[in-house]
C-alpha positions as CSV (number, residue, x, y, z in Angstrom):
1,M,233.2,257.1,214.9
2,A,237.1,257.6,215.5
3,L,238.8,257.4,219.6
4,F,238.9,260.4,221.3
5,S,237.7,263.0,218.4
6,P,234.3,263.8,216.5
7,K,236.7,264.0,213.6
8,P,235.2,261.2,210.5
9,F,236.3,257.8,211.3
10,K,239.4,256.9,208.9
11,T,240.7,253.4,208.1
12,S,244.5,252.6,207.5
13,G,245.9,248.7,207.3
14,L,246.6,247.0,210.8
15,G,250.3,247.4,210.7
16,L,252.2,246.7,214.2
17,H,251.8,250.6,215.5
18,W,248.9,252.6,215.0
19,D,248.5,256.2,214.8
20,T,246.7,258.0,217.2
21,E,245.4,261.8,217.6
22,D,246.5,261.6,221.6
23,P,250.3,261.6,222.1
24,F,249.8,260.1,225.4
25,F,247.5,257.2,223.7
26,F,249.4,254.3,222.1
27,A,248.0,251.7,220.1
28,S,250.0,248.5,218.8
29,H,248.4,245.2,217.1
30,H,250.6,242.4,217.5
31,E,249.6,239.2,215.5
32,D,252.2,235.8,216.1
33,D,251.6,232.5,215.5
34,Y,253.6,231.0,218.4
35,P,254.9,226.9,218.0
36,K,254.8,224.9,220.9
37,G,256.9,225.7,223.6
38,N,258.9,223.3,225.5
39,R,259.4,222.8,229.7
40,Q,260.5,226.6,230.0
41,Q,257.8,227.7,227.4
42,A,260.5,228.4,224.7
43,P,260.3,227.8,221.2
44,P,262.2,225.2,219.3
45,L,266.0,226.4,219.6
46,P,266.3,226.1,215.7
47,E,264.0,228.7,215.6
48,I,265.3,231.0,217.6
49,T,269.0,230.7,216.9
50,G,270.6,234.1,215.2
51,R,267.9,236.3,216.4
52,N,268.4,239.1,218.8
53,L,267.0,238.1,222.1
54,G,265.8,240.9,224.2
55,R,264.9,242.8,221.4
56,D,263.4,241.2,218.4
57,Y,260.8,242.7,216.5
58,E,261.2,240.6,213.4
59,K,258.8,238.4,212.4
60,R,260.3,235.6,211.5
61,V,258.6,231.5,210.9
62,G,255.4,233.4,212.0
63,Y,256.4,235.1,215.2
64,R,258.4,237.9,217.1
65,M,260.5,237.3,220.2
66,Y,259.6,240.8,221.3
67,H,261.2,241.3,224.2
68,G,261.9,237.7,225.5
69,K,264.8,235.8,226.1
70,V,263.5,232.3,226.8
71,V,259.9,232.9,226.2
72,P,258.5,235.0,223.7
73,G,256.5,237.9,224.6
74,F,257.0,240.9,227.3
75,P,258.7,240.3,230.4
76,M,258.9,242.8,232.8
77,H,259.5,245.9,230.7
78,A,258.6,249.8,230.1
79,H,255.1,249.5,229.7
80,W,254.5,246.9,232.5
81,G,251.6,247.3,234.3
82,Y,249.8,249.6,231.7
83,E,246.5,248.7,231.0
84,T,246.4,246.6,227.8
85,V,243.5,245.4,225.7
86,T,243.6,242.1,224.1
87,L,241.2,241.2,221.5
88,P,240.6,237.5,220.0
């Protein structure tokens, strides 16, 4: 069963962004293996040296920093406050 569609279900690989039929529905898959953080929750400095902090979408050493400059992930940004579904 496909979301929001009576059409047959189609499968595809799990990439970072997923195609949807509704232009107002955004689906994304994030899979990152974050290292243990320091007292500021930051990863080891050698691992983030040379990254484009604040706009890091390249998966290096198992994770991306995304919009974070100290803590990896999503600090307040454009979709902050949107409904988010997280699956283990």
